[in-house]
C-alpha positions as CSV (number, residue, x, y, z in Angstrom):
1,M,-14.6,-174.0,-95.7
2,R,-14.6,-177.7,-96.2
3,T,-11.6,-177.5,-98.6
4,L,-9.7,-175.3,-96.1
5,N,-10.5,-177.7,-93.3
6,K,-9.2,-180.7,-95.3
7,V,-6.0,-178.8,-96.3
8,A,-5.5,-177.9,-92.6
9,M,-5.4,-181.6,-91.7
10,S,-2.2,-182.2,-93.7
11,H,-0.7,-178.7,-94.2
12,P,-1.9,-176.4,-91.4
13,M,0.8,-173.8,-92.1
14,A,-0.6,-173.3,-95.6
15,V,-4.0,-172.2,-94.2
16,T,-2.7,-169.8,-91.6
17,N,-3.0,-166.8,-94.0
18,C,-6.7,-167.3,-94.0
19,N,-7.1,-167.3,-90.2
20,I,-8.2,-163.7,-90.0
21,D,-11.0,-164.2,-92.5
22,M,-12.0,-167.5,-90.8
23,E,-12.4,-165.8,-87.4
24,S,-15.2,-163.6,-88.9
25,L,-17.0,-166.8,-89.9
26,I,-17.2,-168.1,-86.3
27,S,-20.4,-166.0,-85.8
28,D,-22.0,-167.1,-89.1
29,Q,-25.7,-168.0,-88.9
30,N,-25.0,-171.3,-90.7
31,R,-23.7,-173.6,-88.0
32,S,-21.9,-175.8,-90.4
33,I,-19.8,-172.9,-91.7
34,A,-19.2,-171.7,-88.1
35,T,-18.2,-175.2,-86.9
36,L,-15.8,-175.7,-89.9
37,A,-14.3,-172.3,-89.2
38,I,-13.7,-173.2,-85.5
39,T,-12.2,-176.6,-86.3
40,T,-10.0,-175.2,-89.0
41,L,-8.7,-172.5,-86.7
42,L,-8.0,-175.0,-84.0
43,K,-5.9,-177.0,-86.4
44,T,-3.9,-174.0,-87.5
45,G,-3.6,-172.0,-84.3
46,N,-1.1,-171.9,-81.4
47,E,-2.0,-172.0,-77.7
48,S,-2.6,-168.3,-77.4
49,S,-4.9,-168.1,-80.5
50,V,-6.8,-171.2,-79.2
51,D,-7.4,-169.4,-75.9
52,R,-8.7,-166.3,-77.8
53,L,-10.8,-168.6,-80.0
54,L,-12.4,-170.2,-77.0
55,K,-13.3,-166.9,-75.5
56,Q,-14.8,-165.7,-78.8
57,V,-16.9,-168.8,-79.2
58,I,-18.3,-168.7,-75.7
59,H,-19.0,-165.0,-76.0
60,I,-20.8,-165.4,-79.3
61,C,-22.8,-168.4,-78.2
62,L,-23.8,-167.3,-74.7
63,H,-23.9,-163.5,-74.8
64,K,-25.2,-162.9,-78.3
65,G,-27.6,-165.8,-78.0
66,S,-26.8,-167.0,-81.6
67,C,-26.8,-170.6,-80.6
68,S,-28.3,-172.9,-78.0
69,P,-26.6,-173.5,-74.7
70,K,-26.3,-177.2,-75.6
71,Y,-24.3,-176.2,-78.7
72,A,-22.2,-173.8,-76.7
73,I,-21.3,-176.4,-74.2
74,Y,-20.5,-178.9,-76.9
75,T,-18.3,-176.4,-78.7
76,H,-16.6,-175.4,-75.4
77,C,-15.8,-179.1,-74.5
78,T,-14.5,-179.7,-78.0
79,V,-12.2,-176.7,-77.9
80,K,-10.9,-177.7,-74.4
81,H,-10.4,-181.3,-75.6
82,C,-8.4,-180.1,-78.6
83,M,-6.3,-177.8,-76.4
84,L,-5.4,-180.7,-74.1
85,Y,-4.3,-182.9,-77.0
86,R,-2.2,-180.1,-78.4
87,V,-0.4,-179.6,-75.1
88,K,0.2,-183.3,-74.7
89,W,1.5,-183.5,-78.2
90,H,3.9,-180.6,-77.6
91,N,5.1,-182.2,-74.4
92,L,5.7,-185.6,-76.1
93,R,7.5,-183.9,-79.0
94,S,9.7,-182.0,-76.5
95,A,10.5,-185.1,-74.5
96,A,11.4,-187.0,-77.7
97,A,13.8,-184.2,-78.8
98,A,15.4,-184.2,-75.4
99,N,15.9,-187.9,-75.5
100,Q,17.5,-187.7,-79.0
101,K,20.0,-185.0,-77.7
102,R,21.1,-187.3,-74.9
103,C,21.8,-190.2,-77.2
């Protein structure tokens, strides 16, 4: 998981083929593996998959009781924060492309 996470930082599209397998690791008993799976999926996913990921994480943490409420809240905040940056980055990139077309 660490290797996939590192590769996803520089080449997220190269890791997308593994997303289905990583989604099953979200509920792993080892929190390190689960956290790496979540962060890797956040780096490689689009907005709709991030929404689905957020719902899965909250369901697993709160409804199945596999992690403490504090960890669930931390994970939820991290996912939301990542989504916000992703949307801002997309908006900035779109604005920059629009400015280039005008020039």
